[in-house]
N, C-alpha and C positions, 0 to 999 in steps of 0.2 A: 504493500500500500504506500501511497505517496504521503510524504509529511504534509501536515495541514498547511503550513506556511507556503510550501512549494505549490500545493494544489490551488491556492488562491492567488498565485502570481498570474499576471496578465500575459497572454501570448501576443505574438506580433501579427497573427492572422486575422482575416475577416471571414466569417462563415455565414452562409445564407441558407435559410430553410423555407422553401416555398409552401404556401398554404392557401386555402380558400375559406371564405366565410360567406354566410348568406342565409337565405330562408326559403322554405318550400311551404306553400299554403294550398289547401284544397277546400272547396265549398262543402259544407255538410249537406246531407240529403234534406230536402225541405221538411220531411216528416220528423227529422231529428231536432228541428229548430222550434223553440218555444217563442211566443211573441216577445219582441224586445231583447231576445237572447243572442247568444253567440251564433255566428253564421259560418265560421271557418275554423278548421283545425290547422295549426301551423307549427313548424319546427324551425328554430334558429340554431345554427351550428358553426363550429370551427373545426376544420379537419385538414389533414395532410393533403398536399396537392394530388398525390397518387394514392390517397387513403392510407399512407404509411402511419405507423404508430408514433405519435409525437409525445407520448407519455414519458419517453426516455429523457426528455429535456423540459417538458411542461409539468409544473406541479399542480396547477388548477386553472380553470377558466371561470370567471364570474360574468354572469349575464344580468344586467339591470333592466328589468321590464318596467312598463308603465306602472305608476303607483296604484292604479285601480286593481292590480292583481294581488292575490293573497301571496305573501312573502315575495315581494317584487325582486329581491336580490337572490339569485340562484347560483350557488357555488358548485361546480362540477369538478371533482378531483380525479376522475378516471374516464378514459374514452368509453363511448363517444361523447365528445364535448358538445352537448346539445340540450335544448329545452323544447318540449312540445306542450302546447297549450291550445285552448280554443278562445276565440274572441270575435269581435265584429269590426274592430277599427285598426287602422294602420298607424304605427308610431315608431319612434326611433329607439332602438335597443342599444345600450352601451355595454361594450364587451371589454374585459380586462384579462390579459393572459399573464399568469405568474410563472416564472421559470424556476427550475430546481436549484439554480445557483442564486443564493440570496444577494450576491453582489450585483446581479443583473436587475435593472429596473423593470417592473412590469410594463407591458405594452398595452395601450388603450386605443380603441377605435369604436366607431358606431356603425350600425346597420339600420337602414330604413326598411321596416317590415312591409312587404307588399302582399296584399290579399287579392287584389282585383286585377284581372288580366286586361290589357288594352285590346286584346282580341275578343270581339263580341260574338263570335260564332257559337253555335250550339255545342260543337265538339270541344271547344275550348273550356266549357264549363266543367268537364269531368277531368281535365288535365291539371296537375299541380301548377301553381304560379311560382316560378323559380326566379330568384334574384340572387346572383352569386358574384363575388368579387375575388379576383386573384391578388395575392400580395405575398411579401416574403418577410420573415423575421431576419434582420441583419444584425449579427453579433460582431461588433468591432473589438478586437483584442479580448476575446473571451478568456476567462481563467483557464488554467490547465484542466481543472475539474470539468468545466462546462464543455471544453473542447472535446474531451473524451465522450461526454454524453451526446454531443452533436455528431460524432463520427459515424 
């Protein structure tokens, strides 16, 4: 094992980890909907670009939902990093990714939940409304410990 002081020393490298985040929403069957109630089931997620396991370097992902939800702060500490809920409105979800190396600052970003398709055809009603963004975690001079986790 590496000495603690050595493992927290910064390396000279820059490492990148591609990922995607987004949401998928599907309309509930009309018979499932009570008046004034939720109309859609949706999932918001963060995942590896090729679905690879990111738990090697991610400690947890926090999703901050609209305050009208019960327990609007959802902390997910193992994959899949996702939250599924039902609702009727679109809103911004705040996402914070915490890494296994405490020296690395968490990364925060937001996602606009999309429930409604711009495609108004009948067939579109049964298809999930997807909204997905590609990004990458960039680690400048990660510690020795994190460099091993990212490898």
